[in-house]
Steps between C-alpha positions, in 0.01 A plus 500: 500500500814678619627445850661803650775500751661761712860549596584489865764701678736206512491468125315167498174437327200381689197359324186704516266372760775358717482583866789706622672384813653741753734232641861516386663195365736331750874589462727217412867551596733470212823296544814701539787353307835498687803502279713339784282192549699169511814681623448470880818451722695620804604849565861596560436543873350152525797350318745680727319380812496142369873514430563639849302219664673237285842645587421494872385136481810403299730675749329326792536163327869553428564611860318193636689267268835659593420466870406133453825428315709673770313321778552165328871571456539593866308190608712272281817658642378451858406137434839431340677663795296300751578180309872584505488555877324168550755320280788653694345401832431145382852458359668632815282277715592193294872582494527581869284211618726252316830662602776239526817472711716421196801732466617603152808640326523808282673524162836545677454186704445685830249339738172689545261442793170332426307818587624860487294816524561873503285772646486750215390464144826666389698181563528257210385238556267606777405141583665171408389152598486137390155350470370150451206373303637599161288302256688302236237458231743416219698250707828691467807385695499760772424541868155565639645806676528844342689815594293819466567869560281808533628834375370849428604632159393862465138495614438131426526214747641197318559133576812325369527120490804281433502175301759352737592563859876551462683728260233528230387809313144608589193484283369836371339703778121482533323830574263443791376851582558845349444844650702417813644791696650313795525152648609428858549153647530377857576152633364345820671245720401401855267799543752764382519684170821556303563730203751261338536125483808295424415189695709294739549130573259538787233686302560480124145617420282770657162400627308774321554785254329837495474699176402867487434606143444864401352570157557798277177669616604469866280199582673267748444128534619279786512121482634225724627166373603185683842368400573129464169372629570209735871584515488525879355151533761355260786673682371388839456144382 
């Protein structure tokens, strides 16, 4: 027996006796192949924006670091300057408090009063005195007294000490404070102030000393020091 078949419009064969269906077969999307797959990245605009942001952050970091370095340098300079001022004040206080009545002689053999002082920083030395309490740690054969001078060399206030009281060459000068524009001294005796001091048999030492110190930036400092603490009691006794 021969089974017949008929050709449909779609070109497919359908067995005889099969029931035709009016419903269309569901459509299945076919994958679309992209030739650029696996090559994803940033666009040129995105790269440029990233570089701009990175540059701004780097510039901000460099500016902050530079500011920190400058601030640290200024702070260190201020601390060093404050320390120098404190050292100068402490040294002057120690020298003046232990001022002695011992007269000395210069390198020519001329007698020099125990305490001499000028008004202006232009004089050299500006202040000369003999102080006690000179420590003798190495047990050298010398006196416990020491002659010291204060001078201004350029813009630096220096202290000069002598190994011996009479006719000796000084030690190298010690820089006490730099950046000095002007120094003015005054000397007090019996309630009156004097711009110069040479001493006399009646009053070889002043009772107090005033120092007005002007720095290079215009800042002015004023300090008062007692001279020869207890000298009045010793003289009166």
